[in-house]
N, C-alpha and C positions, 0 to 999 in steps of 0.2 A: 504493500500500500504506500509506504513512505517513499520507496524507490520510484513508484509511478508518479507520485506528486512531484518529486525532485526532477524527473525527466520532463514533465510539463513545464516546470519553472525554467529549466535550462532552455527549452525550446522557445518559450516566450522571450527570454533574455536574448537569445541568439537573433530572433526575428527583430526585436527592438534595436539591437546593435547594428544589424544590417540596414534597417531603415534610417538610422542616424547617419551611417556612412554614406548611403545613397543621397540623403538630403544634403550633406556637407559637400559632396561633389557637385550637386546641382547648384547649391548656394555659391560655390567658388567660381562658377562659370556663367551663370545666368546673366543676361544683359537686357534687362527690361526696366520699366518704370514701376514695377511692383515694390521695389525696395524691401526685400525680405530680411528677416532677422535670423541670427544663429547664436545659440548658446546663452548662458547666464554666467557672469563673471563677477569677481569681487572688486575689481578696479578697472579703470580705463586702460591702464598699462597691460593688465592681463588680457583684456579683450583685444587690444592691438596685437599682442603676441600670437593670439589664436587666429589671426587673419590669414586666409590662404595666400600663397605667393603669386596668384594669378593677376593681381593688380595692386597698385600702391595703397597706402593707408593714410587717411587724413584729408582735410578740406582745402589745405593751402596749395591748390593745383589749378592751373589755367583751365584744365578740362572741367573741374568742378565749378569754376566760376561761370563757365559758358552754358552748362546744361540746365534745362528747365526754366531759363529766364523768361521766355514768353508765357509759359504756363503760370509761373508765380506772379506775373504782372497782371493776371486776371483775378477778379474778386472770387474768393471762396465763401461758402456759407458762413464760416466762423469769423470772417473778416467784418461782417456787418456790425456786431457789437463794438468792435474797435472803432469803426467809423462813427458810430453813435456817440461814443464817449469823447472821441477826438474833436468832433465838430466845434464844441464850445471852447475846448482847451487850447486851440491853435490860433484863436483870434487875437489881434493886437500885438504883432511883433514878437511872437513866441519863438523859442528854440526847441526843436524836437530832436532828440538824440535817438537814432534808430540803430540799436545794437544788433549786429548780424543782419543788416538790411540789404545785403547782397548788392545787386547792381542798381538798386533803387526800385525794386519790384513793388513794394508796398506804397512808396511815394507815388509811383505811376498808377497803380491800381486804384488807390484812394482818390486820386485827382478827379475822377469822374463824379465823385460824391461830396468832396470837400472843396471849400473855397480857400485857396492858398493866397494870403495877402502878399504883397510885393516885398515886405520886410520879414516874412517868415524865413527862418533858417532851418533846413532839414539836414542834419548831419548824420551820415552813415558811418558806423564803425564796423570794420570787418578785417579779414586776413589780407596780407599784402597782395596776393594774386587776385583776390576779388576786388580790392580797392583799385588796383591798376586797371583792371578791366572796366570798372565803373567809371573812372575818370576818363578813360579812352572813349567810352560811349557818350559821355556828356560833351566831350570835345568834338566828336563827330557830329553831334546834333546841335552844337552851339548853345548848350544849356549852361546856366550858372547855378542851378539847383538840380539835384541835391549836392551837398558837399561830401567829401570822403576823408576818412582818417583811419589809422590803425591804433590810435591812442585812446584808450578807454577814459583816461582822465579828462578828456574834453567833454565828458558828460557833466562835469562840475558846473553847477549853476543852470543847467538846462531846465526848462519849464516842464517838459514832458519826456519821459523815457519810454520807448517801446522796444519789445523784443518778441518777434514772431517766428516760431519754429526754430529757435537757436539754442535755448537754454539746455536742452538735452545733450548738446555737444560741448558745453562749457563746464569744465571740471570744478571750478571754484563756485560756491553758492552765490547767487545774485546778491543776497543781503550783505555778504562780506565785501563784495566789490563796491556796492553802493556806500557802505560805511566808511570806505577809504576816501571818499570825495569830501572836499571841504564844505560844499553846499550841495546836498543831494537833491535830485529832481523832486518837484512837488507832487507830480503825478507819474505813476508807473502802470503801463499797460503791457501785459504779457499774453501771448496766444500760442496755441498749439504746443503746450507744455506736456510732455509725456510724463505720466505719473501713475501712482498706484496707492492703495491703502496698505501701508506697511513700509518697511525699510527700503532705502534706495538700492536699485540693482543696475547692472550694466550688461548690455548685450552688444552684439556686433551687427551692423547693418551693411548690406550690399547696396551702395548708393550709385551703382552703375559705373561711374568713372573711378571709384575707389571704395575701399572698405573703411567704415568709420565707427569707432566706439559710440554707443548710444545709451545714454543714461535714462533710467525710468525713476523719476524722483518720488520721494515721499511727500505727497501733497500737504498733509497736515504739518509736517516739518517745514515745508516751504512757507506756508502761511504764518506759522509761528516765527520763523526766521525774519520775515518781513516785519512782523509786529515788534520784534525785538529791537529794530532800529527806527520804530516810530511810524510804521505804515499800517493803515487800517484797510481791511478788505471791504470794498464798496460793492463790487459786483463780480459774479462768477458765471461762466457759461460752458456748456459741453461743446466739444469739437467733434462733430459726428462725421466729418469728411476725412478723418484719419483713424487708423487702427494700430494697435501694437500687440500683435500676436507672435509669440516666440514658440515655434514648434518644439514639442517634447517638454515644454516648461509651462504647464498650466498655472503654476503658482505665481507667474508674473501678473496676470490679470490686469494688464495696463490699459490706460485710457488717455485721452488728451483733453486739456481744459484751457480756457482763457480766463483772465481776471483783470480787474482794475483796482489798484491800490492808491490811496491818497495819504500823503504825509500828514501827521498830526499837526493841527494848527492851521491847516489850509482849508478855507471854506469852499463851498460848492461854486462852480463857475457857471454863471447864467448863460443860457443859450441866446 
């Protein structure tokens, strides 16, 4: 009896191991916009070490800067709450610091719904390869906005801070980065934040041009971290146009959210 049970267990384990190997081979070579995930790791470094050798690791690549720019310049369902809150916040010579703003994709997508005053400054902070591509695009179009930088400290004194679809790729917690600024932004809007109910996890994403470590944050810890530096959660919304399913790891149970935080002492902005 026990021998029979043990044989069944071994067979199940063998089949599962075979499925995992097959999935890894597919993950290593698939070239689509599905952006699948592989594995659960304790750290960003461990996830990077697990990346297949079939393509590079990381975002700071010209190929990563170029891909999906047109798609990301279109409005997604989860962008509408961002536009709703941004509309009154950008009036009257404001400075928007767009962390991970790519080539200006949200600046251009939102322009169809927001009125950009002539004295609005929209500053995008991203990696060198992305900033170079963004500046080149503005030069080709003869545009003076948005501006580009690789220096996070330029968020100092900004009126509005936005981060859409980037925080899962940034190892240092946002509240720690904001706490280093002499004058933190009054308003913080985050969107497409990968999170779960439970401790932070790291997986690996096939982002077509490269493999990238992908964090799944603890949402309660994120809200508490923002509160610890004086930000109150004003609004939160689900992001239904993204998923975070890691095959063979049902414990991840990830989702994506967006939220608006307002610094303590700042009043509501009238529309």
